[in-house]
C-alpha positions in Angstrom: 177.7 3.1 -186.3 180.8 5.5 -186.5 184.1 4.9 -184.3 187.1 6.9 -184.2 190.2 6.8 -181.5 192.7 9.2 -180.9 195.0 10.9 -178.6 193.3 13.8 -176.6 196.8 14.4 -174.5 198.9 13.1 -172.3 199.3 13.1 -168.5 202.0 14.5 -166.9 204.4 11.7 -166.2 204.2 11.1 -170.3 201.6 8.8 -170.6 198.8 9.0 -173.6 195.5 9.9 -172.9 193.1 8.6 -175.5 189.5 9.4 -176.7 186.6 8.0 -178.4 184.6 10.0 -180.8 181.4 7.8 -181.6 178.0 8.6 -183.5 174.9 6.8 -183.6 173.2 6.8 -187.3 170.6 8.3 -185.4 172.8 11.4 -185.0 173.7 11.5 -182.1 177.7 12.1 -181.2 179.7 11.2 -177.9 183.2 11.5 -177.1 184.8 9.6 -174.3 188.2 9.6 -172.4 190.1 6.9 -170.8 191.2 10.1 -168.3 188.2 9.3 -165.8 186.2 7.5 -167.8 185.0 11.0 -168.8 182.1 11.7 -171.4 183.4 15.2 -172.5 180.6 15.8 -175.1 177.3 14.5 -176.5 176.0 16.2 -179.7 172.4 16.0 -180.1 169.7 16.7 -182.6 166.5 18.5 -181.7 163.4 18.0 -183.4 164.1 20.1 -186.6 167.5 17.9 -186.9 169.6 21.1 -185.5 172.8 18.9 -183.6 173.8 21.1 -180.0 176.2 20.5 -177.4 174.3 19.3 -174.3 176.8 18.2 -171.6 179.5 21.1 -169.8 182.9 19.9 -170.9 186.4 20.8 -172.3 187.2 20.2 -176.2 190.9 19.6 -175.0 192.7 17.3 -172.3 194.5 20.4 -170.0 191.3 21.9 -168.2 190.4 18.1 -166.7 193.7 17.7 -165.2 192.9 20.9 -163.2 190.4 21.9 -161.2 187.0 21.2 -162.4 183.6 20.2 -160.7 183.7 16.7 -162.0 182.5 17.4 -165.1 181.2 14.4 -166.8 183.3 12.1 -164.8 182.7 8.7 -162.9 183.3 9.6 -159.1 184.5 7.1 -156.7 185.5 5.1 -154.7 182.5 6.9 -152.9 180.0 9.6 -154.6 178.6 12.3 -152.6 179.9 12.9 -149.2 181.1 11.0 -145.9 180.5 12.7 -142.5 183.7 13.7 -141.2 185.7 11.8 -143.4 185.4 8.6 -141.2 184.1 5.2 -141.2 184.2 2.2 -139.1 184.6 -1.3 -140.2 185.0 -4.5 -137.8 185.6 -2.3 -135.1 188.2 -0.2 -136.8 188.4 3.3 -137.8 189.5 4.9 -141.3 190.3 8.3 -141.8 189.5 9.8 -145.4 191.0 12.5 -147.1 189.2 15.8 -145.8 188.9 17.5 -149.1 185.6 19.3 -148.3 186.4 19.9 -145.0 185.1 18.3 -142.4 183.9 16.2 -145.1 185.2 13.7 -147.6 183.6 14.6 -151.3 183.8 12.3 -154.4 186.6 9.8 -153.6 188.9 12.8 -152.2 192.0 15.0 -153.5 192.5 12.2 -156.6 189.3 10.3 -156.5 188.6 7.7 -159.9 188.1 11.1 -161.5 191.7 12.1 -161.7 192.9 8.4 -162.8 193.9 7.1 -166.0 191.5 3.8 -166.7 192.8 1.0 -169.2 190.3 0.6 -171.6 189.4 -2.1 -174.2 186.8 -1.2 -177.4 184.5 -3.8 -179.0 182.8 -2.1 -182.1 179.7 -4.0 -183.8 177.3 -2.9 -186.4 174.6 -1.2 -183.8 176.8 -0.6 -180.7 179.6 0.3 -179.5 181.3 -1.4 -175.8 184.0 1.0 -173.9 185.3 -1.1 -171.2 187.3 0.7 -168.4 189.3 -0.7 -165.5 191.2 1.0 -162.5 192.6 -1.0 -159.7 192.8 1.5 -157.0 195.4 0.7 -153.8 194.7 -0.1 -150.6 194.8 2.8 -148.5 194.1 5.0 -151.5 192.7 8.3 -150.1 191.9 6.6 -146.8 190.1 3.7 -148.3 191.0 0.0 -147.0 191.5 -2.8 -149.5 192.7 -3.1 -153.0 189.6 -2.6 -154.7 189.0 -3.6 -158.8 186.6 -1.8 -160.9 185.2 -1.8 -164.1 182.9 0.9 -166.0 181.3 -0.4 -169.1 179.6 1.8 -171.6 177.5 0.7 -174.1 176.2 2.9 -177.0 173.6 1.9 -179.3 172.8 2.7 -182.5 169.5 3.6 -181.0 170.6 6.7 -178.8 170.9 4.3 -175.7 173.7 4.6 -173.5 174.1 1.6 -171.1 176.6 2.0 -168.0 177.3 -1.0 -166.0 179.3 -1.0 -163.1 181.4 -3.6 -161.1 184.1 -3.5 -158.4 185.8 -6.6 -156.2 188.1 -6.2 -153.4 190.9 -7.9 -151.0 189.5 -6.3 -148.1 186.1 -5.0 -146.3 185.7 -1.5 -147.8 182.7 0.5 -148.8 181.8 1.7 -152.7 179.5 3.5 -154.0 180.5 4.7 -158.0 178.5 7.2 -160.1 178.4 9.1 -163.2 178.5 13.0 -163.2 177.4 14.4 -166.0 176.3 18.3 -166.4 173.0 18.6 -168.7 171.7 21.6 -170.7 169.5 20.1 -173.4 168.7 23.5 -174.6 172.8 23.6 -175.8 173.2 26.1 -172.8 171.4 28.9 -174.3 169.3 29.5 -170.9 169.2 28.5 -167.6 168.1 24.9 -166.1 164.9 26.5 -164.8 163.7 26.4 -168.7 163.7 22.6 -168.5 160.9 20.2 -167.2 162.3 17.4 -164.5 160.2 14.4 -163.2 161.5 11.6 -160.8 160.3 8.6 -159.4 160.4 9.9 -155.9 158.0 10.6 -152.9 160.9 11.6 -150.4 163.9 12.8 -150.2 167.4 12.9 -147.7 167.1 15.8 -144.9 170.8 17.5 -144.6 172.3 19.0 -141.7 174.3 22.4 -141.7 177.4 20.0 -143.2 175.4 18.8 -146.4 175.1 15.4 -144.5 172.0 13.7 -144.1 170.7 13.2 -140.7 168.6 9.9 -141.3 165.3 11.3 -141.7 163.2 11.1 -145.1 161.1 14.1 -145.7 157.9 14.1 -148.0 158.4 15.4 -151.4 154.9 16.8 -151.3 155.2 19.0 -148.2 158.3 20.7 -149.2 158.1 21.9 -152.3 160.6 19.0 -153.7 157.5 16.9 -155.3 158.7 16.0 -159.2 156.3 13.0 -159.6 154.8 15.1 -162.3 156.6 16.7 -165.1 157.5 20.3 -163.7 159.8 23.3 -164.2 163.4 22.6 -162.7 163.4 24.6 -159.5 167.0 26.1 -157.9 168.9 25.8 -155.7 169.4 21.8 -155.9 171.7 19.8 -154.2 169.6 17.0 -152.3 169.6 13.2 -152.7 165.9 11.7 -153.7 165.1 8.6 -152.8 163.7 6.4 -155.4 160.2 4.5 -155.1 160.0 1.0 -155.9 158.6 0.5 -159.2 158.0 -3.2 -160.3 158.2 -1.6 -164.1 162.1 -2.0 -164.3 161.7 -0.1 -168.3 159.5 3.1 -166.3 162.1 6.1 -166.3 163.1 6.6 -162.7 164.6 10.3 -164.4 163.2 12.3 -167.4 164.9 15.7 -168.0 163.0 17.6 -171.2 163.5 20.6 -172.9 160.2 21.9 -174.7 161.6 24.4 -176.7 163.7 22.1 -178.5 161.7 18.7 -177.6 165.2 17.1 -176.5 164.5 14.7 -173.5 167.3 12.7 -171.5 165.3 9.4 -169.4 167.8 7.5 -167.2 166.6 4.3 -165.7 169.0 3.0 -162.5 169.3 -0.2 -160.0 170.5 2.6 -157.5 168.1 3.4 -154.8 168.7 7.1 -154.5 169.5 10.4 -157.1 171.4 13.4 -156.3 170.1 16.2 -157.8 172.4 19.1 -158.4 171.7 22.8 -160.5 175.2 23.5 -161.0 174.3 25.8 -158.1 178.7 26.7 -157.3 179.1 27.3 -161.1 180.5 30.9 -161.4 181.4 31.5 -165.0 185.1 30.9 -164.9 185.2 28.0 -166.5 185.1 28.0 -170.5 184.3 24.7 -172.2 182.7 23.7 -175.7 181.9 26.3 -178.1 183.6 29.2 -175.7 180.3 28.6 -173.5 180.5 30.3 -169.9 179.3 27.6 -167.4 177.7 30.1 -164.9 175.1 29.2 -162.1 172.3 27.0 -162.7 173.3 26.7 -166.1 173.4 22.4 -165.9 171.7 20.2 -163.8 173.5 16.4 -162.7 171.3 13.6 -161.9 173.7 11.2 -160.2 172.1 7.9 -159.6 174.1 6.3 -156.6 173.9 5.0 -153.0 172.5 7.5 -150.3 175.3 9.8 -149.0 177.1 9.0 -145.6 176.1 5.4 -146.2 178.7 4.1 -144.2 177.8 6.3 -141.2 174.1 5.5 -141.4 173.4 1.8 -140.9 169.2 2.4 -141.7 170.7 3.2 -145.1 171.1 0.3 -147.8 174.6 -1.0 -147.2 177.6 0.5 -149.1 179.8 -2.0 -147.4 182.0 -4.6 -150.1 183.9 -7.7 -148.3 185.9 -9.7 -150.1 184.2 -12.6 -152.0 181.5 -10.0 -152.8 180.7 -7.9 -155.8 179.9 -4.3 -156.7 177.0 -4.1 -159.4 174.6 -1.8 -161.1 173.7 -0.8 -164.1 172.5 2.6 -165.5 170.4 3.4 -168.8 170.4 6.7 -170.6 167.8 7.1 -173.6 168.1 10.5 -175.6 165.5 11.2 -177.6 163.0 13.8 -179.2 159.4 14.7 -178.0 158.0 15.7 -180.9 
């Protein structure tokens, strides 16, 4: 495996931002920076060996320092929305930043996606491991506790990407991390509606008018939201699907297929949900790789995570992390081609 480290740019305070270019012997190229742990680029061959960019992102650092919709980032402390930007822990109410008034979204105004992470690189003959670490201080964006987080990307030579997430705290707090990649396996030639999607989910979360879960689970089969078999992506989507239990942990929870090119992305995860978002608010004002304009429905996000607003929904799986405990989850991405 080929690995190159270079300077991507500088933070406003002068600190260097690094980027790592990786290439597997199977022909997959990937670029990852320690700013926001962003996967800035994935270059993937099709069934004929033609390589194209399949993620939304930028070739320079500067656009990432500005406003963008979390292209390729790690999102935290809490992915997705927290209703009314508040939660209560042990009888004490905490007020979070309202960056999507009245809600709190993706960790606030300066979440983990806007932090420069410490990074260590481990290289081997058949894999490369990037270890990113960041300590979020007490009351950052309103969250209690000093939280030390580690995200590890391991890229294998067979085009398999393993992401592991962990966190520890010195005070009770809530943690819910995810990778927020925007994918178009067709190289952004067409809308995401020419892709096929499969989700191992028989239900999804009902939302109120503010995009906050009501606590009710709806049946996918009764609302034209059933993706248990491969079917064309429908738009718009911005919904959290509830993953069904499956004793076979190697069975993908998510599959995205582009029939024309043959490219396929399969995702396995230990998380209970996946937020599927079809780029509903992309408006063509952002220009990325190869001068691509990212327009509405030109990319899809499949964010494995805990359910939105879990801190305020006691019936949802808990996201509360206490001192002495460890937050951990894993996600596995497989990039391959359907012949």
